[in-house]
C-alpha positions, 0 to 999 in steps of 0.5 A: 503531450501526447510524447510525455505519455508515449515516453512514460506508458511502456515503462509504467507497463513494463513496471507492472509486470514486474510487479507481478514477478516481484508478487511471485516471490512473495506468495512462493516465499510465505507457502513455503516457510514453516508451518503457521504459529500463532506467537509473533517471530522475530528470529525466523520465518513463519506463515501466519496463516495456513500456508499449505492451501493453494488458493486461500478463501479471498484469492479470487476476490483480491486477485481480481482486484491486484489485476484490476488496479495493476493495469487500469487503475494503477497506469489510468491513474499515472496517466492521469497525473500527468495530465492534470500536472502539465495542464492544471498544476504547473500553474498553482502549484510550486514545481521540483522545490528541491530539484537541483539537491536532489539531482546533486545526490548519488542514486543511494540518497535520492532513492532513499528520499524518494522513499520517504516522500513516497511514504509521507504521500502514502501517510496522509492520505492513508490517515484522511481515508481511514476519517473521511473516505471509510466507505472506500477503503473499508474494502481493503480492511474486509479481508479476514486473513493478510496476504501478498494479495490483500496489498491491492484489494483497494477500490479504484477510488481509494487506490486512485488517491493512493498513486495520484497524491504520491505521484503529485508529491514527487513532482513537487519535490523535484523528482524527473517522470523516471525517478517517479516511477521507481519510487513508487515502485519500490515503495508498492513492492514493500507494501506487498512486503508488509501484507505477505503471510510471512510471521517476521517483525523487527528488532529496536530500534529498528522496529520504530524506522522500519515497518514489518508484516508484524507491525502491519498486522496490527493495522488491519486488527479487529482489536479495539486498541489497534483502531486507526494505527500504524498508517505508514507502510515503510518507515514506521517512524512516521507513525512515531512521529504523528502518535498512531504507532502501536506494535504489541512485539510479543504477540498477534492479533487475534482476528482481521477484519473489519472491527465493526463485522458488519453482517451487510458487507458485500462479498463479491467484487461488483458488490464491493465496488457499488458499496460506498457509492450505495452508502452514500445514497442512502445517507 
């Protein structure tokens, strides 16, 4: 067990630093694209929110979430998954169902399969979180503006459910440890992309297959018609299949954040971490 953890720990930490470098790319990109535009754009890169402000309103809060989840929750979640898999899941869960088929494919096909499984493993827990873990997941939706930092604005309980779900799904289907880390890293990087301050949509029919920043903006919109829509991160095809696709391509949401506009919602990191437990205690 110790050997397996040691084998992947350096890889996990290394991917976290690479993730920060990748995130920096989207930060720079969103700052130097054209000034904000209120209409949806697919032909040229525009900003949506003010891109000339170095530290936006929630920068400190979202930076805290980013580093806390990247270096604590994320790594602990993956190590916990390794432990759970080896000691509890192996005897009861089918293992490497399609390992022979997956490993016989070239790298590009293996990567595509891994990303599809990773996004499916995100899609269903995401749907579940909206219905049964909303006090935790509401923290992610409390953002009034979407920027790449918003991607990891997640309660640790919420974040752990996504990390563990994705890793176990890849394990069941037959991916080895290194492939699991790579697929989840790329999926996480794409998650930064769809949250970035970039006014960008994809044309038909690509928009029905791949998610874009403008497509994901509607998931965070407080417009009633957009509530509980667009659960996928990378492949909008999942939303098309499960009838949760909503993407008016000619406009952007007017407002973002919690649709109930709760006035008592905490605005600091500690308050938001404790918020779900306080709600459960009151109930």
